[in-house]
C-alpha positions in Angstrom: 10.7 -7.2 -23.8 11.8 -8.6 -20.4 13.7 -5.3 -19.7 10.6 -3.3 -20.3 8.6 -5.5 -17.9 11.4 -5.2 -15.2 11.4 -1.4 -15.5 7.6 -1.0 -15.5 7.2 -3.4 -12.6 9.9 -1.6 -10.6 8.4 1.8 -11.3 4.8 0.8 -10.5 5.9 -0.8 -7.2 8.2 2.1 -6.5 5.5 4.7 -6.9 3.1 2.6 -4.8 5.7 2.6 -2.0 6.1 6.4 -2.4 2.4 7.0 -2.1 1.9 4.7 0.9 5.1 6.1 2.6 3.8 9.6 2.1 0.3 8.6 3.5 2.0 7.2 6.6 4.7 9.8 7.3 3.4 13.0 5.6 -0.3 13.2 4.9 -1.7 11.5 8.0 0.6 13.6 10.4 -0.5 16.8 8.6 -4.2 15.8 8.9 -3.7 14.9 12.6 -2.4 18.4 13.2 -5.4 20.2 11.7 -7.8 21.9 14.1 -11.3 20.5 14.8 -12.6 17.7 12.6 -10.7 18.9 9.5 -8.2 16.1 9.7 -10.9 13.5 10.1 -12.6 14.9 7.1 -9.4 14.5 5.1 -9.0 10.9 6.2 -12.6 10.1 5.3 -12.0 11.6 1.8 -8.7 9.8 1.5 -10.4 6.5 2.5 -12.9 7.0 -0.3 -10.5 8.2 -3.0 -7.5 5.9 -2.3 -9.9 3.0 -1.4 -11.2 3.2 -5.0 -7.7 3.2 -6.6 -5.4 1.2 -4.4 -7.0 -2.3 -5.0 -6.1 -2.0 -8.7 -2.6 -0.7 -7.9 -1.9 -3.5 -5.4 -3.2 -6.3 -7.6 -1.5 -4.8 -10.7 1.8 -4.7 -8.8 1.4 -8.3 -7.8 0.5 -9.4 -11.3 3.5 -7.5 -12.8 5.8 -9.1 -10.2 4.4 -12.6 -10.9 4.7 -12.1 -14.7 8.3 -11.0 -14.2 9.1 -14.0 -12.0 7.6 -16.4 -14.6 9.2 -14.7 -17.6 12.6 -14.7 -16.0 12.3 -18.0 -14.0 15.8 -19.2 -14.8 17.4 -15.8 -14.7 20.0 -14.6 -12.2 17.5 -12.5 -10.2 14.5 -14.8 -10.3 14.7 -15.7 -6.6 14.8 -12.0 -5.7 11.7 -11.3 -7.9 9.9 -14.3 -6.3 10.7 -12.9 -2.9 9.4 -9.5 -3.9 6.2 -11.1 -5.2 5.8 -12.9 -1.9 6.1 -9.6 -0.1 3.5 -8.1 -2.5 1.2 -11.1 -1.6 1.7 -10.3 2.1 0.8 -6.7 1.4 -2.4 -7.6 -0.4 -3.5 -10.1 2.3 -2.7 -7.5 5.0 -4.8 -5.0 3.1 -7.8 -7.2 2.7 -7.7 -8.7 6.2 -6.7 -5.7 8.3 -6.8 -2.4 6.6 -9.8 -2.6 4.2 -12.3 -3.4 6.9 -11.3 -0.3 8.8 -11.2 1.8 5.7 -14.7 0.7 4.7 -16.0 1.9 8.0 -14.0 5.2 7.9 -15.4 6.2 4.5 -18.9 6.1 5.8 -18.2 8.4 8.8 -19.6 11.9 9.1 -18.7 14.5 11.7 -22.2 14.0 13.2 -22.0 10.2 13.2 -18.7 9.0 14.6 -18.3 5.8 16.5 -17.1 6.1 20.1 -13.9 4.3 19.2 -13.0 6.2 16.1 -9.6 7.3 17.4 -8.7 3.7 18.3 -9.8 2.6 14.8 -7.6 5.3 13.2 -4.6 4.3 15.4 -5.1 0.6 14.5 -5.2 1.5 10.8 -2.0 3.6 11.2 -0.2 0.8 13.0 -1.2 -1.8 10.3 -0.3 0.7 7.6 3.2 1.2 9.0 3.8 -2.5 8.9 2.4 -2.7 5.3 4.8 0.1 4.3 7.8 -1.9 5.6 6.5 -4.9 3.6 6.2 -2.8 0.5 9.7 -1.3 0.9 11.0 -4.8 1.2 9.3 -5.8 -2.0 10.6 -2.8 -3.8 14.2 -3.4 -2.5 14.1 -7.0 -3.8 12.9 -5.8 -7.2 15.7 -3.3 -7.4 18.2 -5.9 -6.3 17.0 -8.2 -9.0 17.8 -5.4 -11.6 21.4 -5.1 -10.5 
């Protein structure tokens, strides 16, 4: 049963890392290159769609990591799993404190009703997101290390 938990947790966190990495380094650069306000429309739609799904994914990843840490507390990789869970906590706190407030504003934007500082807000979100991706990659790396 522990092996299944380890695999499920690693896969769930790994896919989360892949999605967030692709948002940072594939999707947002593509949207930024689109003419007119098409990229902004894509980001607004992404804020709505991913904003609805990601809280469950982040919290679910954290819960899975915590359950793994407790279930294998005396195991050889327990310290690595606890470290991964700590990184997942950091990613959740970062999301709530830094990214979600911007995301909540972005999803209300229309082409006719943009704030004057919308580009600065997008740039801030991107910078915070890059840091969050690094944190998530670290969490994933510690989970993988705990498996081997």
